mmCIF file of the N, C-alpha and C atoms, coordinates in Angstrom:
data_MODEL
# 
_entry.id   MODEL 
# 
loop_
_atom_site.group_PDB 
_atom_site.id 
_atom_site.type_symbol 
_atom_site.label_atom_id 
_atom_site.label_alt_id 
_atom_site.label_comp_id 
_atom_site.label_asym_id 
_atom_site.label_entity_id 
_atom_site.label_seq_id 
_atom_site.pdbx_PDB_ins_code 
_atom_site.Cartn_x 
_atom_site.Cartn_y 
_atom_site.Cartn_z 
_atom_site.occupancy 
_atom_site.B_iso_or_equiv 
_atom_site.pdbx_formal_charge 
_atom_site.auth_seq_id 
_atom_site.auth_comp_id 
_atom_site.auth_asym_id 
_atom_site.auth_atom_id 
_atom_site.pdbx_PDB_model_num 
ATOM 1   N N  . UNK A 1 1  ? 122.824 98.827  112.117 1.00 0.00 ? 1  UNK A N  1 
ATOM 2   C CA . UNK A 1 1  ? 122.017 98.990  113.311 1.00 0.00 ? 1  UNK A CA 1 
ATOM 3   C C  . UNK A 1 1  ? 122.030 97.689  114.122 1.00 0.00 ? 1  UNK A C  1 
ATOM 4   N N  . UNK A 1 2  ? 121.953 96.559  113.445 1.00 0.00 ? 2  UNK A N  1 
ATOM 5   C CA . UNK A 1 2  ? 121.944 95.280  114.159 1.00 0.00 ? 2  UNK A CA 1 
ATOM 6   C C  . UNK A 1 2  ? 123.235 95.068  114.932 1.00 0.00 ? 2  UNK A C  1 
ATOM 7   N N  . UNK A 1 3  ? 124.355 95.463  114.337 1.00 0.00 ? 3  UNK A N  1 
ATOM 8   C CA . UNK A 1 3  ? 125.627 95.298  115.055 1.00 0.00 ? 3  UNK A CA 1 
ATOM 9   C C  . UNK A 1 3  ? 125.703 96.233  116.261 1.00 0.00 ? 3  UNK A C  1 
ATOM 10  N N  . UNK A 1 4  ? 125.120 97.409  116.136 1.00 0.00 ? 4  UNK A N  1 
ATOM 11  C CA . UNK A 1 4  ? 125.078 98.326  117.279 1.00 0.00 ? 4  UNK A CA 1 
ATOM 12  C C  . UNK A 1 4  ? 124.255 97.737  118.417 1.00 0.00 ? 4  UNK A C  1 
ATOM 13  N N  . UNK A 1 5  ? 123.174 97.073  118.072 1.00 0.00 ? 5  UNK A N  1 
ATOM 14  C CA . UNK A 1 5  ? 122.321 96.455  119.095 1.00 0.00 ? 5  UNK A CA 1 
ATOM 15  C C  . UNK A 1 5  ? 123.090 95.343  119.800 1.00 0.00 ? 5  UNK A C  1 
ATOM 16  N N  . UNK A 1 6  ? 123.792 94.532  119.024 1.00 0.00 ? 6  UNK A N  1 
ATOM 17  C CA . UNK A 1 6  ? 124.569 93.447  119.630 1.00 0.00 ? 6  UNK A CA 1 
ATOM 18  C C  . UNK A 1 6  ? 125.704 93.984  120.509 1.00 0.00 ? 6  UNK A C  1 
ATOM 19  N N  . UNK A 1 7  ? 126.287 95.109  120.120 1.00 0.00 ? 7  UNK A N  1 
ATOM 20  C CA . UNK A 1 7  ? 127.419 95.682  120.856 1.00 0.00 ? 7  UNK A CA 1 
ATOM 21  C C  . UNK A 1 7  ? 126.999 96.541  122.050 1.00 0.00 ? 7  UNK A C  1 
ATOM 22  N N  . UNK A 1 8  ? 125.717 96.775  122.201 1.00 0.00 ? 8  UNK A N  1 
ATOM 23  C CA . UNK A 1 8  ? 125.250 97.634  123.297 1.00 0.00 ? 8  UNK A CA 1 
ATOM 24  C C  . UNK A 1 8  ? 125.713 97.063  124.635 1.00 0.00 ? 8  UNK A C  1 
ATOM 25  N N  . UNK A 1 9  ? 126.185 97.957  125.487 1.00 0.00 ? 9  UNK A N  1 
ATOM 26  C CA . UNK A 1 9  ? 126.770 97.523  126.760 1.00 0.00 ? 9  UNK A CA 1 
ATOM 27  C C  . UNK A 1 9  ? 125.742 97.382  127.873 1.00 0.00 ? 9  UNK A C  1 
ATOM 28  N N  . UNK A 1 10 ? 124.593 97.992  127.711 1.00 0.00 ? 10 UNK A N  1 
ATOM 29  C CA . UNK A 1 10 ? 123.577 97.864  128.754 1.00 0.00 ? 10 UNK A CA 1 
ATOM 30  C C  . UNK A 1 10 ? 122.247 97.451  128.139 1.00 0.00 ? 10 UNK A C  1 
ATOM 31  N N  . UNK A 1 11 ? 121.415 96.867  128.954 1.00 0.00 ? 11 UNK A N  1 
ATOM 32  C CA . UNK A 1 11 ? 120.099 96.426  128.506 1.00 0.00 ? 11 UNK A CA 1 
ATOM 33  C C  . UNK A 1 11 ? 119.241 97.610  128.074 1.00 0.00 ? 11 UNK A C  1 
ATOM 34  N N  . UNK A 1 12 ? 119.322 98.710  128.805 1.00 0.00 ? 12 UNK A N  1 
ATOM 35  C CA . UNK A 1 12 ? 118.513 99.881  128.460 1.00 0.00 ? 12 UNK A CA 1 
ATOM 36  C C  . UNK A 1 12 ? 118.938 100.463 127.112 1.00 0.00 ? 12 UNK A C  1 
ATOM 37  N N  . UNK A 1 13 ? 120.234 100.497 126.850 1.00 0.00 ? 13 UNK A N  1 
ATOM 38  C CA . UNK A 1 13 ? 120.726 100.996 125.565 1.00 0.00 ? 13 UNK A CA 1 
ATOM 39  C C  . UNK A 1 13 ? 120.309 100.063 124.436 1.00 0.00 ? 13 UNK A C  1 
ATOM 40  N N  . UNK A 1 14 ? 120.384 98.766  124.682 1.00 0.00 ? 14 UNK A N  1 
ATOM 41  C CA . UNK A 1 14 ? 119.973 97.778  123.678 1.00 0.00 ? 14 UNK A CA 1 
ATOM 42  C C  . UNK A 1 14 ? 118.477 97.926  123.374 1.00 0.00 ? 14 UNK A C  1 
ATOM 43  N N  . UNK A 1 15 ? 117.702 98.118  124.419 1.00 0.00 ? 15 UNK A N  1 
ATOM 44  C CA . UNK A 1 15 ? 116.251 98.269  124.243 1.00 0.00 ? 15 UNK A CA 1 
ATOM 45  C C  . UNK A 1 15 ? 115.936 99.544  123.449 1.00 0.00 ? 15 UNK A C  1 
ATOM 46  N N  . UNK A 1 16 ? 116.644 100.633 123.758 1.00 0.00 ? 16 UNK A N  1 
ATOM 47  C CA . UNK A 1 16 ? 116.439 101.886 123.045 1.00 0.00 ? 16 UNK A CA 1 
ATOM 48  C C  . UNK A 1 16 ? 116.783 101.731 121.563 1.00 0.00 ? 16 UNK A C  1 
ATOM 49  N N  . UNK A 1 17 ? 117.888 101.097 121.263 1.00 0.00 ? 17 UNK A N  1 
ATOM 50  C CA . UNK A 1 17 ? 118.281 100.872 119.873 1.00 0.00 ? 17 UNK A CA 1 
ATOM 51  C C  . UNK A 1 17 ? 117.287 99.969  119.140 1.00 0.00 ? 17 UNK A C  1 
ATOM 52  N N  . UNK A 1 18 ? 116.784 98.973  119.833 1.00 0.00 ? 18 UNK A N  1 
ATOM 53  C CA . UNK A 1 18 ? 115.790 98.078  119.234 1.00 0.00 ? 18 UNK A CA 1 
ATOM 54  C C  . UNK A 1 18 ? 114.514 98.839  118.908 1.00 0.00 ? 18 UNK A C  1 
ATOM 55  N N  . UNK A 1 19 ? 114.080 99.706  119.808 1.00 0.00 ? 19 UNK A N  1 
ATOM 56  C CA . UNK A 1 19 ? 112.882 100.497 119.564 1.00 0.00 ? 19 UNK A CA 1 
ATOM 57  C C  . UNK A 1 19 ? 113.077 101.456 118.394 1.00 0.00 ? 19 UNK A C  1 
ATOM 58  N N  . UNK A 1 20 ? 114.251 102.066 118.316 1.00 0.00 ? 20 UNK A N  1 
ATOM 59  C CA . UNK A 1 20 ? 114.554 102.961 117.192 1.00 0.00 ? 20 UNK A CA 1 
ATOM 60  C C  . UNK A 1 20 ? 114.531 102.198 115.873 1.00 0.00 ? 20 UNK A C  1 
ATOM 61  N N  . UNK A 1 21 ? 115.120 100.999 115.872 1.00 0.00 ? 21 UNK A N  1 
ATOM 62  C CA . UNK A 1 21 ? 115.125 100.178 114.663 1.00 0.00 ? 21 UNK A CA 1 
ATOM 63  C C  . UNK A 1 21 ? 113.694 99.816  114.250 1.00 0.00 ? 21 UNK A C  1 
ATOM 64  N N  . UNK A 1 22 ? 112.883 99.409  115.218 1.00 0.00 ? 22 UNK A N  1 
ATOM 65  C CA . UNK A 1 22 ? 111.497 99.043  114.920 1.00 0.00 ? 22 UNK A CA 1 
ATOM 66  C C  . UNK A 1 22 ? 110.722 100.228 114.346 1.00 0.00 ? 22 UNK A C  1 
ATOM 67  N N  . UNK A 1 23 ? 110.960 101.411 114.897 1.00 0.00 ? 23 UNK A N  1 
ATOM 68  C CA . UNK A 1 23 ? 110.306 102.617 114.391 1.00 0.00 ? 23 UNK A CA 1 
ATOM 69  C C  . UNK A 1 23 ? 110.713 102.889 112.947 1.00 0.00 ? 23 UNK A C  1 
ATOM 70  N N  . UNK A 1 24 ? 111.999 102.777 112.673 1.00 0.00 ? 24 UNK A N  1 
ATOM 71  C CA . UNK A 1 24 ? 112.495 103.016 111.317 1.00 0.00 ? 24 UNK A CA 1 
ATOM 72  C C  . UNK A 1 24 ? 111.963 101.984 110.331 1.00 0.00 ? 24 UNK A C  1 
ATOM 73  N N  . UNK A 1 25 ? 111.782 100.758 110.766 1.00 0.00 ? 25 UNK A N  1 
ATOM 74  C CA . UNK A 1 25 ? 111.260 99.715  109.885 1.00 0.00 ? 25 UNK A CA 1 
ATOM 75  C C  . UNK A 1 25 ? 109.785 99.933  109.558 1.00 0.00 ? 25 UNK A C  1 
ATOM 76  N N  . UNK A 1 26 ? 109.043 100.541 110.477 1.00 0.00 ? 26 UNK A N  1 
ATOM 77  C CA . UNK A 1 26 ? 107.609 100.777 110.268 1.00 0.00 ? 26 UNK A CA 1 
ATOM 78  C C  . UNK A 1 26 ? 107.342 102.001 109.399 1.00 0.00 ? 26 UNK A C  1 
ATOM 79  N N  . UNK A 1 27 ? 108.248 102.951 109.377 1.00 0.00 ? 27 UNK A N  1 
ATOM 80  C CA . UNK A 1 27 ? 108.005 104.208 108.688 1.00 0.00 ? 27 UNK A CA 1 
ATOM 81  C C  . UNK A 1 27 ? 107.714 104.082 107.199 1.00 0.00 ? 27 UNK A C  1 
ATOM 82  N N  . UNK A 1 28 ? 108.408 103.261 106.427 1.00 0.00 ? 28 UNK A N  1 
ATOM 83  C CA . UNK A 1 28 ? 108.064 103.173 104.994 1.00 0.00 ? 28 UNK A CA 1 
ATOM 84  C C  . UNK A 1 28 ? 106.614 102.742 104.751 1.00 0.00 ? 28 UNK A C  1 
ATOM 85  N N  . UNK A 1 29 ? 106.131 101.802 105.518 1.00 0.00 ? 29 UNK A N  1 
ATOM 86  C CA . UNK A 1 29 ? 104.747 101.350 105.353 1.00 0.00 ? 29 UNK A CA 1 
ATOM 87  C C  . UNK A 1 29 ? 103.763 102.457 105.729 1.00 0.00 ? 29 UNK A C  1 
ATOM 88  N N  . UNK A 1 30 ? 104.066 103.193 106.794 1.00 0.00 ? 30 UNK A N  1 
ATOM 89  C CA . UNK A 1 30 ? 103.205 104.297 107.209 1.00 0.00 ? 30 UNK A CA 1 
ATOM 90  C C  . UNK A 1 30 ? 103.190 105.398 106.149 1.00 0.00 ? 30 UNK A C  1 
ATOM 91  N N  . UNK A 1 31 ? 104.350 105.701 105.598 1.00 0.00 ? 31 UNK A N  1 
ATOM 92  C CA . UNK A 1 31 ? 104.433 106.723 104.560 1.00 0.00 ? 31 UNK A CA 1 
ATOM 93  C C  . UNK A 1 31 ? 103.690 106.297 103.299 1.00 0.00 ? 31 UNK A C  1 
ATOM 94  N N  . UNK A 1 32 ? 103.784 105.022 102.945 1.00 0.00 ? 32 UNK A N  1 
ATOM 95  C CA . UNK A 1 32 ? 103.065 104.508 101.776 1.00 0.00 ? 32 UNK A CA 1 
ATOM 96  C C  . UNK A 1 32 ? 101.557 104.624 101.983 1.00 0.00 ? 32 UNK A C  1 
ATOM 97  N N  . UNK A 1 33 ? 101.077 104.262 103.162 1.00 0.00 ? 33 UNK A N  1 
ATOM 98  C CA . UNK A 1 33 ? 99.647  104.352 103.464 1.00 0.00 ? 33 UNK A CA 1 
ATOM 99  C C  . UNK A 1 33 ? 99.177  105.804 103.414 1.00 0.00 ? 33 UNK A C  1 
ATOM 100 N N  . UNK A 1 34 ? 99.978  106.714 103.984 1.00 0.00 ? 34 UNK A N  1 
ATOM 101 C CA . UNK A 1 34 ? 99.615  108.132 103.945 1.00 0.00 ? 34 UNK A CA 1 
ATOM 102 C C  . UNK A 1 34 ? 99.597  108.642 102.510 1.00 0.00 ? 34 UNK A C  1 
ATOM 103 N N  . UNK A 1 35 ? 100.569 108.226 101.707 1.00 0.00 ? 35 UNK A N  1 
ATOM 104 C CA . UNK A 1 35 ? 100.627 108.653 100.316 1.00 0.00 ? 35 UNK A CA 1 
ATOM 105 C C  . UNK A 1 35 ? 99.388  108.198 99.552  1.00 0.00 ? 35 UNK A C  1 
ATOM 106 N N  . UNK A 1 36 ? 98.958  106.978 99.766  1.00 0.00 ? 36 UNK A N  1 
ATOM 107 C CA . UNK A 1 36 ? 97.759  106.465 99.096  1.00 0.00 ? 36 UNK A CA 1 
ATOM 108 C C  . UNK A 1 36 ? 96.519  107.243 99.520  1.00 0.00 ? 36 UNK A C  1 
ATOM 109 N N  . UNK A 1 37 ? 96.425  107.537 100.816 1.00 0.00 ? 37 UNK A N  1 
ATOM 110 C CA . UNK A 1 37 ? 95.295  108.302 101.334 1.00 0.00 ? 37 UNK A CA 1 
ATOM 111 C C  . UNK A 1 37 ? 95.312  109.719 100.757 1.00 0.00 ? 37 UNK A C  1 
ATOM 112 N N  . UNK A 1 38 ? 96.499  110.315 100.726 1.00 0.00 ? 38 UNK A N  1 
ATOM 113 C CA . UNK A 1 38 ? 96.656  111.664 100.200 1.00 0.00 ? 38 UNK A CA 1 
ATOM 114 C C  . UNK A 1 38 ? 96.266  111.713 98.721  1.00 0.00 ? 38 UNK A C  1 
ATOM 115 N N  . UNK A 1 39 ? 96.704  110.716 97.966  1.00 0.00 ? 39 UNK A N  1 
ATOM 116 C CA . UNK A 1 39 ? 96.387  110.655 96.537  1.00 0.00 ? 39 UNK A CA 1 
ATOM 117 C C  . UNK A 1 39 ? 94.873  110.533 96.325  1.00 0.00 ? 39 UNK A C  1 
ATOM 118 N N  . UNK A 1 40 ? 94.213  109.746 97.160  1.00 0.00 ? 40 UNK A N  1 
ATOM 119 C CA . UNK A 1 40 ? 92.759  109.582 97.060  1.00 0.00 ? 40 UNK A CA 1 
ATOM 120 C C  . UNK A 1 40 ? 92.050  110.923 97.230  1.00 0.00 ? 40 UNK A C  1 
ATOM 121 N N  . UNK A 1 41 ? 92.431  111.668 98.266  1.00 0.00 ? 41 UNK A N  1 
ATOM 122 C CA . UNK A 1 41 ? 91.798  112.966 98.499  1.00 0.00 ? 41 UNK A CA 1 
ATOM 123 C C  . UNK A 1 41 ? 92.168  113.971 97.409  1.00 0.00 ? 41 UNK A C  1 
ATOM 124 N N  . UNK A 1 42 ? 93.389  113.899 96.885  1.00 0.00 ? 42 UNK A N  1 
ATOM 125 C CA . UNK A 1 42 ? 93.792  114.799 95.801  1.00 0.00 ? 42 UNK A CA 1 
ATOM 126 C C  . UNK A 1 42 ? 92.971  114.507 94.540  1.00 0.00 ? 42 UNK A C  1 
ATOM 127 N N  . UNK A 1 43 ? 92.720  113.238 94.274  1.00 0.00 ? 43 UNK A N  1 
ATOM 128 C CA . UNK A 1 43 ? 91.931  112.868 93.101  1.00 0.00 ? 43 UNK A CA 1 
ATOM 129 C C  . UNK A 1 43 ? 90.476  113.315 93.216  1.00 0.00 ? 43 UNK A C  1 
ATOM 130 N N  . UNK A 1 44 ? 90.003  113.479 94.439  1.00 0.00 ? 44 UNK A N  1 
ATOM 131 C CA . UNK A 1 44 ? 88.623  113.920 94.652  1.00 0.00 ? 44 UNK A CA 1 
ATOM 132 C C  . UNK A 1 44 ? 88.444  115.397 94.312  1.00 0.00 ? 44 UNK A C  1 
ATOM 133 N N  . UNK A 1 45 ? 89.537  116.149 94.277  1.00 0.00 ? 45 UNK A N  1 
ATOM 134 C CA . UNK A 1 45 ? 89.511  117.581 93.962  1.00 0.00 ? 45 UNK A CA 1 
ATOM 135 C C  . UNK A 1 45 ? 88.444  118.308 94.785  1.00 0.00 ? 45 UNK A C  1 
ATOM 136 N N  . UNK A 1 46 ? 88.565  118.194 96.076  1.00 0.00 ? 46 UNK A N  1 
ATOM 137 C CA . UNK A 1 46 ? 87.624  118.792 97.010  1.00 0.00 ? 46 UNK A CA 1 
ATOM 138 C C  . UNK A 1 46 ? 87.708  120.311 96.931  1.00 0.00 ? 46 UNK A C  1 
ATOM 139 N N  . UNK A 1 47 ? 86.567  120.932 96.795  1.00 0.00 ? 47 UNK A N  1 
ATOM 140 C CA . UNK A 1 47 ? 86.549  122.394 96.763  1.00 0.00 ? 47 UNK A CA 1 
ATOM 141 C C  . UNK A 1 47 ? 86.278  122.915 98.178  1.00 0.00 ? 47 UNK A C  1 
ATOM 142 N N  . UNK A 1 48 ? 86.972  123.977 98.523  1.00 0.00 ? 48 UNK A N  1 
ATOM 143 C CA . UNK A 1 48 ? 86.822  124.575 99.839  1.00 0.00 ? 48 UNK A CA 1 
ATOM 144 C C  . UNK A 1 48 ? 86.159  125.941 99.705  1.00 0.00 ? 48 UNK A C  1 
ATOM 145 N N  . UNK A 1 49 ? 85.299  126.235 100.651 1.00 0.00 ? 49 UNK A N  1 
ATOM 146 C CA . UNK A 1 49 ? 84.672  127.549 100.720 1.00 0.00 ? 49 UNK A CA 1 
ATOM 147 C C  . UNK A 1 49 ? 85.107  128.169 102.029 1.00 0.00 ? 49 UNK A C  1 
ATOM 148 N N  . UNK A 1 50 ? 85.862  129.248 101.958 1.00 0.00 ? 50 UNK A N  1 
ATOM 149 C CA . UNK A 1 50 ? 86.378  129.879 103.168 1.00 0.00 ? 50 UNK A CA 1 
ATOM 150 C C  . UNK A 1 50 ? 85.262  130.351 104.096 1.00 0.00 ? 50 UNK A C  1 
ATOM 151 N N  . UNK A 1 51 ? 84.091  130.612 103.555 1.00 0.00 ? 51 UNK A N  1 
ATOM 152 C CA . UNK A 1 51 ? 82.958  131.035 104.386 1.00 0.00 ? 51 UNK A CA 1 
ATOM 153 C C  . UNK A 1 51 ? 82.418  129.891 105.240 1.00 0.00 ? 51 UNK A C  1 
ATOM 154 N N  . UNK A 1 52 ? 82.741  128.652 104.881 1.00 0.00 ? 52 UNK A N  1 
ATOM 155 C CA . UNK A 1 52 ? 82.278  127.496 105.659 1.00 0.00 ? 52 UNK A CA 1 
ATOM 156 C C  . UNK A 1 52 ? 83.000  127.385 106.993 1.00 0.00 ? 52 UNK A C  1 
ATOM 157 N N  . UNK A 1 53 ? 84.185  127.898 107.085 1.00 0.00 ? 53 UNK A N  1 
ATOM 158 C CA . UNK A 1 53 ? 84.950  127.828 108.328 1.00 0.00 ? 53 UNK A CA 1 
ATOM 159 C C  . UNK A 1 53 ? 85.823  126.591 108.396 1.00 0.00 ? 53 UNK A C  1 
ATOM 160 N N  . UNK A 1 54 ? 86.669  126.593 109.408 1.00 0.00 ? 54 UNK A N  1 
ATOM 161 C CA . UNK A 1 54 ? 87.652  125.533 109.586 1.00 0.00 ? 54 UNK A CA 1 
ATOM 162 C C  . UNK A 1 54 ? 86.985  124.185 109.850 1.00 0.00 ? 54 UNK A C  1 
ATOM 163 N N  . UNK A 1 55 ? 85.990  124.154 110.724 1.00 0.00 ? 55 UNK A N  1 
ATOM 164 C CA . UNK A 1 55 ? 85.359  122.874 111.072 1.00 0.00 ? 55 UNK A CA 1 
ATOM 165 C C  . UNK A 1 55 ? 84.836  122.146 109.849 1.00 0.00 ? 55 UNK A C  1 
ATOM 166 N N  . UNK A 1 56 ? 84.129  122.843 108.998 1.00 0.00 ? 56 UNK A N  1 
ATOM 167 C CA . UNK A 1 56 ? 83.546  122.216 107.811 1.00 0.00 ? 56 UNK A CA 1 
ATOM 168 C C  . UNK A 1 56 ? 84.628  121.825 106.814 1.00 0.00 ? 56 UNK A C  1 
ATOM 169 N N  . UNK A 1 57 ? 85.564  122.723 106.545 1.00 0.00 ? 57 UNK A N  1 
ATOM 170 C CA . UNK A 1 57 ? 86.607  122.436 105.554 1.00 0.00 ? 57 UNK A CA 1 
ATOM 171 C C  . UNK A 1 57 ? 87.534  121.319 106.007 1.00 0.00 ? 57 UNK A C  1 
ATOM 172 N N  . UNK A 1 58 ? 87.930  121.301 107.248 1.00 0.00 ? 58 UNK A N  1 
ATOM 173 C CA . UNK A 1 58 ? 88.785  120.209 107.740 1.00 0.00 ? 58 UNK A CA 1 
ATOM 174 C C  . UNK A 1 58 ? 88.028  118.890 107.696 1.00 0.00 ? 58 UNK A C  1 
ATOM 175 N N  . UNK A 1 59 ? 86.746  118.936 107.981 1.00 0.00 ? 59 UNK A N  1 
ATOM 176 C CA . UNK A 1 59 ? 85.928  117.724 107.961 1.00 0.00 ? 59 UNK A CA 1 
ATOM 177 C C  . UNK A 1 59 ? 85.868  117.071 106.600 1.00 0.00 ? 59 UNK A C  1 
ATOM 178 N N  . UNK A 1 60 ? 86.078  117.833 105.561 1.00 0.00 ? 60 UNK A N  1 
ATOM 179 C CA . UNK A 1 60 ? 86.044  117.296 104.197 1.00 0.00 ? 60 UNK A CA 1 
ATOM 180 C C  . UNK A 1 60 ? 87.221  116.369 103.909 1.00 0.00 ? 60 UNK A C  1 
ATOM 181 N N  . UNK A 1 61 ? 88.254  116.431 104.737 1.00 0.00 ? 61 UNK A N  1 
ATOM 182 C CA . UNK A 1 61 ? 89.455  115.636 104.499 1.00 0.00 ? 61 UNK A CA 1 
ATOM 183 C C  . UNK A 1 61 ? 89.530  114.395 105.373 1.00 0.00 ? 61 UNK A C  1 
ATOM 184 N N  . UNK A 1 62 ? 88.455  114.048 106.024 1.00 0.00 ? 62 UNK A N  1 
ATOM 185 C CA . UNK A 1 62 ? 88.410  112.815 106.809 1.00 0.00 ? 62 UNK A CA 1 
ATOM 186 C C  . UNK A 1 62 ? 89.559  112.718 107.783 1.00 0.00 ? 62 UNK A C  1 
ATOM 187 N N  . UNK A 1 63 ? 90.260  111.604 107.759 1.00 0.00 ? 63 UNK A N  1 
ATOM 188 C CA . UNK A 1 63 ? 91.353  111.366 108.717 1.00 0.00 ? 63 UNK A CA 1 
ATOM 189 C C  . UNK A 1 63 ? 92.725  111.688 108.121 1.00 0.00 ? 63 UNK A C  1 
ATOM 190 N N  . UNK A 1 64 ? 92.750  112.401 107.008 1.00 0.00 ? 64 UNK A N  1 
ATOM 191 C CA . UNK A 1 64 ? 94.020  112.752 106.384 1.00 0.00 ? 64 UNK A CA 1 
ATOM 192 C C  . UNK A 1 64 ? 94.840  113.697 107.253 1.00 0.00 ? 64 UNK A C  1 
ATOM 193 N N  . UNK A 1 65 ? 94.172  114.635 107.900 1.00 0.00 ? 65 UNK A N  1 
ATOM 194 C CA . UNK A 1 65 ? 94.849  115.597 108.755 1.00 0.00 ? 65 UNK A CA 1 
ATOM 195 C C  . UNK A 1 65 ? 94.807  115.104 110.193 1.00 0.00 ? 65 UNK A C  1 
ATOM 196 N N  . UNK A 1 66 ? 95.945  115.093 110.855 1.00 0.00 ? 66 UNK A N  1 
ATOM 197 C CA . UNK A 1 66 ? 96.031  114.568 112.217 1.00 0.00 ? 66 UNK A CA 1 
ATOM 198 C C  . UNK A 1 66 ? 95.169  115.362 113.181 1.00 0.00 ? 66 UNK A C  1 
ATOM 199 N N  . UNK A 1 67 ? 95.100  116.678 112.995 1.00 0.00 ? 67 UNK A N  1 
ATOM 200 C CA . UNK A 1 67 ? 94.394  117.528 113.941 1.00 0.00 ? 67 UNK A CA 1 
ATOM 201 C C  . UNK A 1 67 ? 92.899  117.627 113.662 1.00 0.00 ? 67 UNK A C  1 
ATOM 202 N N  . UNK A 1 68 ? 92.408  116.989 112.628 1.00 0.00 ? 68 UNK A N  1 
ATOM 203 C CA . UNK A 1 68 ? 91.012  117.164 112.243 1.00 0.00 ? 68 UNK A CA 1 
ATOM 204 C C  . UNK A 1 68 ? 90.055  116.779 113.372 1.00 0.00 ? 68 UNK A C  1 
ATOM 205 N N  . UNK A 1 69 ? 90.374  115.753 114.133 1.00 0.00 ? 69 UNK A N  1 
ATOM 206 C CA . UNK A 1 69 ? 89.496  115.331 115.214 1.00 0.00 ? 69 UNK A CA 1 
ATOM 207 C C  . UNK A 1 69 ? 89.435  116.372 116.318 1.00 0.00 ? 69 UNK A C  1 
ATOM 208 N N  . UNK A 1 70 ? 90.552  117.004 116.594 1.00 0.00 ? 70 UNK A N  1 
ATOM 209 C CA . UNK A 1 70 ? 90.565  118.050 117.620 1.00 0.00 ? 70 UNK A CA 1 
ATOM 210 C C  . UNK A 1 70 ? 89.808  119.282 117.149 1.00 0.00 ? 70 UNK A C  1 
ATOM 211 N N  . UNK A 1 71 ? 89.934  119.611 115.872 1.00 0.00 ? 71 UNK A N  1 
ATOM 212 C CA . UNK A 1 71 ? 89.299  120.803 115.324 1.00 0.00 ? 71 UNK A CA 1 
ATOM 213 C C  . UNK A 1 71 ? 87.795  120.611 115.197 1.00 0.00 ? 71 UNK A C  1 
ATOM 214 N N  . UNK A 1 72 ? 87.391  119.445 114.687 1.00 0.00 ? 72 UNK A N  1 
ATOM 215 C CA . UNK A 1 72 ? 85.966  119.211 114.431 1.00 0.00 ? 72 UNK A CA 1 
ATOM 216 C C  . UNK A 1 72 ? 85.243  118.622 115.637 1.00 0.00 ? 72 UNK A C  1 
ATOM 217 N N  . UNK A 1 73 ? 85.987  118.267 116.677 1.00 0.00 ? 73 UNK A N  1 
ATOM 218 C CA . UNK A 1 73 ? 85.352  117.731 117.876 1.00 0.00 ? 73 UNK A CA 1 
ATOM 219 C C  . UNK A 1 73 ? 85.066  116.254 117.802 1.00 0.00 ? 73 UNK A C  1 
ATOM 220 N N  . UNK A 1 74 ? 85.646  115.552 116.841 1.00 0.00 ? 74 UNK A N  1 
ATOM 221 C CA . UNK A 1 74 ? 85.437  114.112 116.711 1.00 0.00 ? 74 UNK A CA 1 
ATOM 222 C C  . UNK A 1 74 ? 86.176  113.350 117.779 1.00 0.00 ? 74 UNK A C  1 
ATOM 223 N N  . UNK A 1 75 ? 85.698  112.150 118.100 1.00 0.00 ? 75 UNK A N  1 
ATOM 224 C CA . UNK A 1 75 ? 86.342  111.318 119.113 1.00 0.00 ? 75 UNK A CA 1 
ATOM 225 C C  . UNK A 1 75 ? 87.534  110.584 118.549 1.00 0.00 ? 75 UNK A C  1 
ATOM 226 N N  . UNK A 1 76 ? 88.323  109.979 119.399 1.00 0.00 ? 76 UNK A N  1 
ATOM 227 C CA . UNK A 1 76 ? 89.498  109.209 118.987 1.00 0.00 ? 76 UNK A CA 1 
ATOM 228 C C  . UNK A 1 76 ? 89.045  107.820 118.553 1.00 0.00 ? 76 UNK A C  1 
ATOM 229 N N  . UNK A 1 77 ? 89.199  107.509 117.269 1.00 0.00 ? 77 UNK A N  1 
ATOM 230 C CA . UNK A 1 77 ? 88.702  106.253 116.735 1.00 0.00 ? 77 UNK A CA 1 
ATOM 231 C C  . UNK A 1 77 ? 89.759  105.165 116.675 1.00 0.00 ? 77 UNK A C  1 
ATOM 232 N N  . UNK A 1 78 ? 90.985  105.417 117.080 1.00 0.00 ? 78 UNK A N  1 
ATOM 233 C CA . UNK A 1 78 ? 92.046  104.415 116.957 1.00 0.00 ? 78 UNK A CA 1 
ATOM 234 C C  . UNK A 1 78 ? 92.052  103.474 118.091 1.00 0.00 ? 78 UNK A C  1 
# 
């Protein structure tokens, strides 16, 4: 990837390749963090009651699910 960046013929192409590389470098850390969070919730063995509905059940998983804030009406905390 580094050689492709050096060989890029235009600034825009070089910038695009650099951004792709940066994204790929960040992904392992993001996946590790998600895995740890997922393991924590799995260890909690949360029980779900279908009669509670989506809002309540999704709320039990905190920020593990990306859509939980949209479903439960929570604000954007990032």
